[in-house]
C-alpha positions in Angstrom: -17.0 9.3 18.2 -18.1 12.9 18.6 -15.8 15.7 17.5 -18.1 18.7 18.2 -18.7 19.8 21.8 -21.5 18.1 23.5 -22.8 21.5 24.7 -21.9 25.0 23.7 -23.7 28.0 25.3 -22.6 31.6 24.5 -24.1 34.7 26.1 -27.4 33.1 27.1 -29.9 35.0 29.2 -33.4 34.0 30.1 -35.9 36.6 31.2 -39.1 36.1 33.1 -41.0 39.3 33.5 -38.5 41.8 34.7 -36.1 39.2 36.2 -33.1 37.7 34.5 -33.2 34.0 35.6 -30.0 33.3 33.6 -27.7 36.2 33.0 -25.2 36.0 30.2 -24.2 32.4 30.7 -21.4 30.9 28.6 -19.9 27.4 28.9 -18.7 24.5 26.8 -18.8 20.9 27.7 -16.8 18.4 25.6 -17.7 14.8 25.0 -16.2 12.7 27.8 -16.0 15.7 30.2 -18.1 14.4 33.1 -19.4 17.6 34.7 -21.3 18.6 37.8 -23.4 21.8 37.8 -23.6 22.9 41.5 -25.6 25.7 43.1 -28.2 26.7 45.6 -31.9 26.5 44.9 -32.8 29.5 42.7 -29.3 29.8 41.3 -30.4 29.1 37.7 -29.6 25.4 37.5 -33.1 24.3 36.5 -33.4 27.0 33.9 -30.1 25.9 32.5 -31.5 22.4 32.2 -34.6 23.6 30.4 -32.3 25.6 28.0 -30.3 22.5 27.2 -33.5 20.5 26.6 -35.0 23.3 24.5 -37.9 23.6 26.8 -37.3 27.3 26.8 -35.2 29.7 24.8 -32.8 32.5 25.5 -33.1 36.1 24.5 -32.0 37.1 21.0 -28.3 36.9 20.2 -27.4 33.9 22.4 -25.9 30.7 21.0 -27.1 27.3 22.3 -25.8 24.2 20.6 -26.2 20.6 21.6 -24.0 18.1 19.7 -23.0 21.0 17.4 -26.6 21.7 16.2 -29.2 24.4 16.9 -32.1 24.4 16.7 -32.7 20.8 17.5 -35.6 18.5 16.8 -36.6 17.6 20.4 -37.3 13.9 19.6 -33.9 13.5 17.9 -32.2 15.2 20.9 -33.8 12.8 23.3 -32.2 9.8 21.4 -28.7 11.2 21.9 -29.2 12.9 25.3 -30.8 10.8 28.1 -32.6 12.7 30.8 -33.2 11.7 34.4 -35.0 13.7 37.0 -37.6 13.2 39.9 -40.2 15.0 37.7 -39.6 12.6 34.8 -40.0 9.7 37.2 -43.3 11.1 38.5 -44.6 11.2 34.9 -43.9 7.4 34.5 -45.0 6.2 38.0 -48.2 8.2 37.7 -49.4 5.9 35.0 -50.9 3.0 37.0 -51.0 0.5 34.2 -47.5 1.3 32.8 -45.3 -1.9 33.0 -41.6 -1.6 33.5 -40.5 -3.0 30.1 -43.0 -0.8 28.4 -41.7 2.2 30.3 -38.2 1.6 29.1 -39.3 0.8 25.5 -41.3 4.0 25.5 -38.1 5.9 25.6 -37.5 5.1 21.9 -40.7 7.2 21.2 -40.2 9.9 23.8 -43.6 9.1 25.1 -45.0 8.1 28.6 -46.1 4.7 27.3 -46.3 2.5 24.3 -49.2 3.1 21.9 -50.7 0.9 19.3 -49.6 3.1 16.4 -45.9 2.6 17.4 -43.9 -0.3 16.0 -41.8 -2.0 18.6 -39.0 -4.1 17.1 -37.2 -7.1 18.7 -34.1 -5.0 18.7 -35.8 -2.4 20.9 -37.0 -5.0 23.4 -33.5 -6.5 23.5 -31.9 -3.1 24.1 -34.4 -2.4 26.9 -33.8 -5.7 28.5 -30.0 -5.2 28.4 -30.4 -1.7 29.9 -32.5 -3.1 32.7 -29.9 -5.7 33.3 -27.1 -3.1 33.4 -29.0 -1.3 36.1 -29.7 -4.5 38.1 -33.5 -4.2 37.8 -34.4 -6.8 35.2 -36.3 -8.7 37.9 -38.8 -5.9 37.9 -40.1 -6.7 34.4 -43.8 -7.4 34.7 -44.3 -5.0 37.6 -46.2 -1.7 37.2 -44.1 1.4 37.6 -46.6 2.7 40.2 -45.7 -0.2 42.5 -41.9 0.4 42.6 -39.9 2.1 45.3 -38.3 5.4 44.5 -34.9 3.8 44.2 -36.2 1.1 41.9 -38.1 3.5 39.7 -35.1 5.8 39.5 -32.9 2.9 38.1 -35.6 2.0 35.6 -35.6 5.6 34.5 -31.8 5.3 34.0 -32.4 2.1 32.0 -34.9 4.0 29.8 -32.3 6.6 29.1 -29.6 4.0 28.3 -31.7 1.8 26.0 -31.0 3.8 22.9 -27.4 4.2 23.8 -27.2 8.0 24.2 -24.0 9.9 23.9 -24.7 11.7 27.2 -27.0 11.6 30.2 -28.3 14.8 31.9 -29.1 14.1 35.5 -31.2 16.9 37.1 -31.2 16.5 40.9 -31.4 12.7 40.4 -31.3 11.8 44.1 -34.3 14.0 45.1 -36.7 12.0 47.3 -34.2 9.2 48.0 -33.2 8.2 51.5 -29.4 8.2 52.3 -28.9 4.5 51.8 -30.9 4.4 48.6 -29.1 7.5 47.4 -25.7 5.9 47.8 -26.8 2.7 46.0 -28.2 4.7 43.2 -25.1 6.8 42.8 -22.9 3.7 42.9 -25.1 2.4 40.0 -24.1 5.4 37.9 -20.4 4.9 38.2 -20.2 2.2 35.5 -22.0 4.6 33.1 -19.3 7.2 33.6 -16.7 4.6 33.1 -18.4 3.1 30.0 -18.4 6.0 27.5 -21.6 8.1 28.2 -20.8 11.6 29.3 -22.6 12.6 32.5 -23.8 16.1 33.3 -25.0 16.1 37.0 -27.1 19.0 38.3 -27.2 19.2 42.0 -26.9 21.2 45.2 -25.3 18.4 47.2 -21.5 17.8 46.8 -22.1 14.3 48.3 -23.7 13.4 45.0 -20.7 14.3 42.8 -19.3 11.0 41.6 -15.5 10.3 41.9 -15.5 10.0 38.1 -16.7 13.6 37.6 -13.7 15.8 37.1 -15.2 19.3 36.5 -17.5 21.5 38.5 -19.4 24.5 37.3 -20.8 26.7 40.1 -24.0 28.7 39.5 -24.9 31.7 41.5 -27.6 34.4 40.9 -28.1 33.1 37.4 -24.5 33.3 36.4 -21.5 31.0 36.2 -19.6 31.9 39.3 -16.7 29.5 39.0 -15.7 26.7 36.6 -12.8 24.4 36.9 -11.3 21.1 38.1 -13.2 19.5 40.9 -10.2 19.7 43.3 -10.0 23.4 42.8 -13.8 24.1 43.0 -14.8 21.9 46.0 -12.8 23.8 48.6 -13.9 25.3 51.9 -13.6 28.9 50.6 -15.3 28.3 47.3 -18.3 26.5 48.8 -18.6 29.0 51.6 -18.9 31.8 49.0 -21.3 29.8 46.9 -23.7 28.8 49.7 -23.2 31.8 52.0 -22.5 29.7 55.1 -19.1 28.5 56.5 -18.6 25.1 55.0 -15.9 22.5 55.6 -15.2 19.9 52.9 -14.2 16.4 53.8 -12.5 14.2 51.2 -12.7 10.4 51.6 -10.1 8.0 50.4 -12.6 6.5 47.9 -12.9 9.8 46.0 -16.3 11.0 47.4 -16.6 14.3 49.1 -19.0 15.6 51.8 -19.7 19.0 53.2 -20.6 20.2 56.8 -21.2 23.5 58.4 -18.1 24.7 60.1 
């Protein structure tokens, strides 16, 4: 059981050239605090993801801690923080000879595939098989990643993140490239993860992707945290109209899902 915050960022700014992509961002996410990070394209969401993953670093004086530690060994971080994105999927599906089980097992080594120098234990294969079963894609074992549909590959990617039982999963625009039906099936497959102990951090610009289990929404605008609070208080007509710059009406379904439409 974690006692330290999953994520703590204090006064973080990221500068590219003369532009501040992130501007004095501060936020804390506790273990078990399922959170959506919502904003338009260009709002700073992707830069924030790279900051969390230590793919880039803030200007001097900022504090960025993941699981209470900074700096982090990237390979150790990946064992505790699963990561899913369309770009990560492209890396795996671009390997023509990469088989589904090997793709999942490769997550233990933070590599694109399994290499001869790596020792794969029976426990690793058992964990990979269990993760594929949890995501309902164990029947894909033996297939090449390059032959899978986008929805199938996305669920294999989740299984890869789950195999080493991470404390949290960071989902960066996880529904990108999925058709509406596949998107809903994929989102439904995430709900047991939120109910089963792993903390979800969902980065998106679609409120339709925010799971009912997610209780907190952080709104990003112009590289800053514009709003941060309970989902019911954040996903309102007024707040979303301000965030996206268009008149938006929010519809709340009985099943806990929300949708947005132009008013």
